[in-house]
C-alpha beads as a LAMMPS data file, in Angstrom:
LAMMPS data file: protein, C-alpha beads

185 atoms
184 bonds

1 atom types
1 bond types

-500.0 500.0 xlo xhi
-500.0 500.0 ylo yhi
-500.0 500.0 zlo zhi

Masses

1 110.0

Atoms # bond

1 1 1 -1.865 -358.553 -366.532
2 1 1 -2.920 -358.305 -362.999
3 1 1 -6.558 -356.844 -362.526
4 1 1 -6.356 -354.509 -359.407
5 1 1 -10.041 -353.661 -359.508
6 1 1 -12.076 -357.035 -359.160
7 1 1 -15.412 -355.194 -359.341
8 1 1 -14.505 -353.949 -362.752
9 1 1 -13.669 -357.519 -364.077
10 1 1 -16.195 -357.917 -366.595
11 1 1 -15.543 -354.255 -368.276
12 1 1 -13.297 -353.962 -371.010
13 1 1 -10.543 -350.957 -370.957
14 1 1 -12.710 -348.960 -373.645
15 1 1 -16.032 -349.743 -371.853
16 1 1 -18.091 -346.351 -370.918
17 1 1 -18.190 -347.811 -367.367
18 1 1 -14.522 -346.997 -367.253
19 1 1 -14.541 -344.012 -368.984
20 1 1 -12.549 -345.306 -372.042
21 1 1 -9.475 -343.182 -372.957
22 1 1 -10.120 -340.966 -370.270
23 1 1 -8.510 -343.871 -367.808
24 1 1 -5.287 -344.205 -369.952
25 1 1 -1.893 -343.819 -367.953
26 1 1 0.216 -341.029 -369.649
27 1 1 3.334 -343.145 -368.957
28 1 1 2.012 -346.463 -369.593
29 1 1 -0.686 -345.583 -372.436
30 1 1 -2.265 -348.572 -370.786
31 1 1 -5.505 -348.661 -368.463
32 1 1 -4.143 -347.806 -365.042
33 1 1 -6.586 -350.585 -363.517
34 1 1 -4.647 -353.351 -365.411
35 1 1 -1.071 -353.064 -364.130
36 1 1 1.416 -355.455 -365.629
37 1 1 3.579 -357.671 -363.729
38 1 1 6.974 -355.208 -364.641
39 1 1 4.862 -352.238 -363.328
40 1 1 4.134 -353.865 -359.980
41 1 1 7.903 -355.268 -359.702
42 1 1 8.992 -351.909 -360.526
43 1 1 7.139 -350.133 -357.480
44 1 1 8.469 -352.721 -355.482
45 1 1 11.786 -351.971 -356.397
46 1 1 11.109 -348.258 -356.362
47 1 1 9.973 -348.926 -352.605
48 1 1 13.382 -350.221 -351.725
49 1 1 15.315 -347.528 -353.201
50 1 1 13.324 -344.777 -351.796
51 1 1 13.335 -346.382 -348.306
52 1 1 16.966 -346.820 -348.512
53 1 1 17.497 -342.952 -349.580
54 1 1 14.904 -341.865 -347.230
55 1 1 16.547 -343.356 -344.389
56 1 1 20.118 -342.839 -345.411
57 1 1 20.899 -339.282 -343.770
58 1 1 19.074 -340.072 -340.574
59 1 1 20.972 -343.275 -340.365
60 1 1 24.317 -341.197 -340.545
61 1 1 23.064 -338.987 -337.520
62 1 1 22.061 -341.856 -335.311
63 1 1 25.072 -343.689 -335.937
64 1 1 26.954 -340.592 -334.613
65 1 1 24.931 -341.093 -331.282
66 1 1 25.094 -344.808 -331.558
67 1 1 21.409 -345.188 -332.230
68 1 1 19.479 -347.150 -334.922
69 1 1 16.407 -347.270 -336.970
70 1 1 14.585 -348.717 -334.165
71 1 1 15.440 -345.643 -331.890
72 1 1 14.317 -343.558 -334.693
73 1 1 10.918 -344.903 -334.833
74 1 1 10.472 -344.316 -331.193
75 1 1 11.760 -340.734 -331.192
76 1 1 9.454 -339.761 -334.108
77 1 1 6.479 -341.394 -332.730
78 1 1 6.868 -339.898 -329.261
79 1 1 7.568 -336.270 -330.803
80 1 1 4.405 -336.741 -333.027
81 1 1 2.233 -337.911 -330.010
82 1 1 3.663 -336.192 -327.202
83 1 1 2.422 -338.037 -323.799
84 1 1 1.787 -341.286 -325.726
85 1 1 1.484 -344.385 -323.872
86 1 1 3.983 -347.235 -323.988
87 1 1 0.721 -349.809 -325.011
88 1 1 -0.042 -346.846 -327.911
89 1 1 3.444 -347.156 -329.095
90 1 1 3.407 -350.885 -329.289
91 1 1 0.483 -350.719 -331.408
92 1 1 2.109 -348.233 -333.752
93 1 1 5.168 -350.070 -333.935
94 1 1 4.027 -353.623 -333.890
95 1 1 6.936 -354.674 -331.806
96 1 1 7.203 -356.898 -328.730
97 1 1 7.550 -355.427 -325.401
98 1 1 10.838 -356.675 -324.971
99 1 1 12.205 -354.994 -327.959
100 1 1 10.580 -351.530 -327.179
101 1 1 12.013 -351.901 -323.643
102 1 1 15.505 -352.172 -324.838
103 1 1 15.289 -349.312 -326.944
104 1 1 13.175 -347.141 -324.371
105 1 1 15.707 -347.890 -321.718
106 1 1 18.524 -346.606 -323.680
107 1 1 16.589 -343.153 -324.928
108 1 1 15.817 -342.452 -321.066
109 1 1 19.181 -343.461 -319.975
110 1 1 20.563 -340.974 -322.578
111 1 1 18.158 -338.331 -321.761
112 1 1 16.132 -338.322 -325.003
113 1 1 12.835 -339.129 -323.501
114 1 1 11.030 -339.001 -320.255
115 1 1 8.717 -341.456 -319.035
116 1 1 5.851 -340.101 -316.624
117 1 1 3.009 -341.650 -314.622
118 1 1 -0.414 -341.174 -316.085
119 1 1 -2.493 -338.465 -313.861
120 1 1 -5.596 -340.614 -314.264
121 1 1 -4.222 -344.334 -314.424
122 1 1 -0.968 -344.250 -312.444
123 1 1 -0.241 -347.887 -313.896
124 1 1 -0.191 -345.842 -317.375
125 1 1 3.487 -345.077 -318.669
126 1 1 3.499 -341.596 -320.408
127 1 1 6.353 -341.094 -323.063
128 1 1 7.667 -337.370 -323.940
129 1 1 10.860 -336.097 -325.730
130 1 1 13.179 -334.050 -323.304
131 1 1 14.590 -330.956 -325.067
132 1 1 17.645 -333.046 -326.285
133 1 1 15.156 -335.633 -327.604
134 1 1 13.348 -332.996 -329.462
135 1 1 16.221 -331.346 -330.898
136 1 1 17.167 -335.070 -332.282
137 1 1 13.862 -335.472 -333.758
138 1 1 13.731 -332.063 -335.511
139 1 1 17.277 -333.070 -337.055
140 1 1 16.249 -336.357 -338.149
141 1 1 12.562 -335.328 -339.353
142 1 1 13.956 -332.257 -340.950
143 1 1 16.004 -334.094 -343.638
144 1 1 13.067 -336.377 -344.355
145 1 1 10.815 -333.513 -344.915
146 1 1 12.904 -331.784 -347.175
147 1 1 13.518 -334.722 -349.324
148 1 1 9.563 -335.524 -349.573
149 1 1 8.639 -331.763 -350.134
150 1 1 11.282 -331.900 -353.047
151 1 1 9.987 -334.858 -354.361
152 1 1 6.380 -333.423 -353.962
153 1 1 7.418 -330.205 -355.900
154 1 1 8.824 -332.041 -358.630
155 1 1 5.764 -334.379 -359.233
156 1 1 3.387 -331.884 -359.240
157 1 1 -0.149 -331.244 -357.158
158 1 1 -1.906 -334.321 -357.895
159 1 1 1.091 -336.276 -356.668
160 1 1 0.424 -335.600 -352.825
161 1 1 -2.992 -337.002 -352.934
162 1 1 -2.001 -339.933 -355.236
163 1 1 0.817 -341.148 -352.968
164 1 1 -1.307 -340.799 -350.010
165 1 1 -3.966 -342.868 -351.645
166 1 1 -1.334 -345.461 -352.850
167 1 1 0.421 -345.661 -349.331
168 1 1 -3.076 -345.904 -347.841
169 1 1 -3.549 -349.058 -349.951
170 1 1 -0.426 -351.002 -348.950
171 1 1 -1.319 -350.512 -345.174
172 1 1 -3.012 -353.830 -343.877
173 1 1 -4.886 -352.699 -341.003
174 1 1 -8.177 -350.373 -340.842
175 1 1 -7.069 -349.159 -337.579
176 1 1 -3.838 -347.846 -339.011
177 1 1 -5.795 -346.323 -342.158
178 1 1 -8.211 -344.743 -339.691
179 1 1 -5.482 -342.904 -338.156
180 1 1 -5.041 -340.689 -341.459
181 1 1 -8.617 -339.978 -341.866
182 1 1 -9.299 -336.141 -342.234
183 1 1 -5.702 -335.438 -341.469
184 1 1 -4.342 -332.502 -342.720
185 1 1 -8.011 -331.180 -343.839

Bonds

1 1 1 2
2 1 2 3
3 1 3 4
4 1 4 5
5 1 5 6
6 1 6 7
7 1 7 8
8 1 8 9
9 1 9 10
10 1 10 11
11 1 11 12
12 1 12 13
13 1 13 14
14 1 14 15
15 1 15 16
16 1 16 17
17 1 17 18
18 1 18 19
19 1 19 20
20 1 20 21
21 1 21 22
22 1 22 23
23 1 23 24
24 1 24 25
25 1 25 26
26 1 26 27
27 1 27 28
28 1 28 29
29 1 29 30
30 1 30 31
31 1 31 32
32 1 32 33
33 1 33 34
34 1 34 35
35 1 35 36
36 1 36 37
37 1 37 38
38 1 38 39
39 1 39 40
40 1 40 41
41 1 41 42
42 1 42 43
43 1 43 44
44 1 44 45
45 1 45 46
46 1 46 47
47 1 47 48
48 1 48 49
49 1 49 50
50 1 50 51
51 1 51 52
52 1 52 53
53 1 53 54
54 1 54 55
55 1 55 56
56 1 56 57
57 1 57 58
58 1 58 59
59 1 59 60
60 1 60 61
61 1 61 62
62 1 62 63
63 1 63 64
64 1 64 65
65 1 65 66
66 1 66 67
67 1 67 68
68 1 68 69
69 1 69 70
70 1 70 71
71 1 71 72
72 1 72 73
73 1 73 74
74 1 74 75
75 1 75 76
76 1 76 77
77 1 77 78
78 1 78 79
79 1 79 80
80 1 80 81
81 1 81 82
82 1 82 83
83 1 83 84
84 1 84 85
85 1 85 86
86 1 86 87
87 1 87 88
88 1 88 89
89 1 89 90
90 1 90 91
91 1 91 92
92 1 92 93
93 1 93 94
94 1 94 95
95 1 95 96
96 1 96 97
97 1 97 98
98 1 98 99
99 1 99 100
100 1 100 101
101 1 101 102
102 1 102 103
103 1 103 104
104 1 104 105
105 1 105 106
106 1 106 107
107 1 107 108
108 1 108 109
109 1 109 110
110 1 110 111
111 1 111 112
112 1 112 113
113 1 113 114
114 1 114 115
115 1 115 116
116 1 116 117
117 1 117 118
118 1 118 119
119 1 119 120
120 1 120 121
121 1 121 122
122 1 122 123
123 1 123 124
124 1 124 125
125 1 125 126
126 1 126 127
127 1 127 128
128 1 128 129
129 1 129 130
130 1 130 131
131 1 131 132
132 1 132 133
133 1 133 134
134 1 134 135
135 1 135 136
136 1 136 137
137 1 137 138
138 1 138 139
139 1 139 140
140 1 140 141
141 1 141 142
142 1 142 143
143 1 143 144
144 1 144 145
145 1 145 146
146 1 146 147
147 1 147 148
148 1 148 149
149 1 149 150
150 1 150 151
151 1 151 152
152 1 152 153
153 1 153 154
154 1 154 155
155 1 155 156
156 1 156 157
157 1 157 158
158 1 158 159
159 1 159 160
160 1 160 161
161 1 161 162
162 1 162 163
163 1 163 164
164 1 164 165
165 1 165 166
166 1 166 167
167 1 167 168
168 1 168 169
169 1 169 170
170 1 170 171
171 1 171 172
172 1 172 173
173 1 173 174
174 1 174 175
175 1 175 176
176 1 176 177
177 1 177 178
178 1 178 179
179 1 179 180
180 1 180 181
181 1 181 182
182 1 182 183
183 1 183 184
184 1 184 185
């Protein structure tokens, strides 16, 4: 078993400090603070399958336009944060300037994204979706929104916060996690 809560290392699964049976997982019957290797491997495998299916429908839409997942990520974040700077986009995507430049150049050439100079700092390049880009972003996002909404409905109301907590726990950077504080409240 792998102890994922080292601060409780000295406690037994039935100790009062852990709440005894209140902390038993309904599906595994064990204490959720102590995950077996199989549970962790299954979570990894589930992430692979979920990502495959989450990106599957958008991949088809993108392929029809000779675009790929890198284009999708750029279109999504520019749509989510209109007027964002290139440096902010680089910070989110964690890719090289050269990689972003290739993708961004194609998206601008094909009329999906517009780049403007910053009004306060003319060295800034501000990115905004064009009408064509906004339509593509809407189409791509709608397929994913439906998939996530269906999964949340099937899993129940506690799943939304639980999923958010798990995903935040997987994210490495404090700055990236901070992007989600107080969001949606």
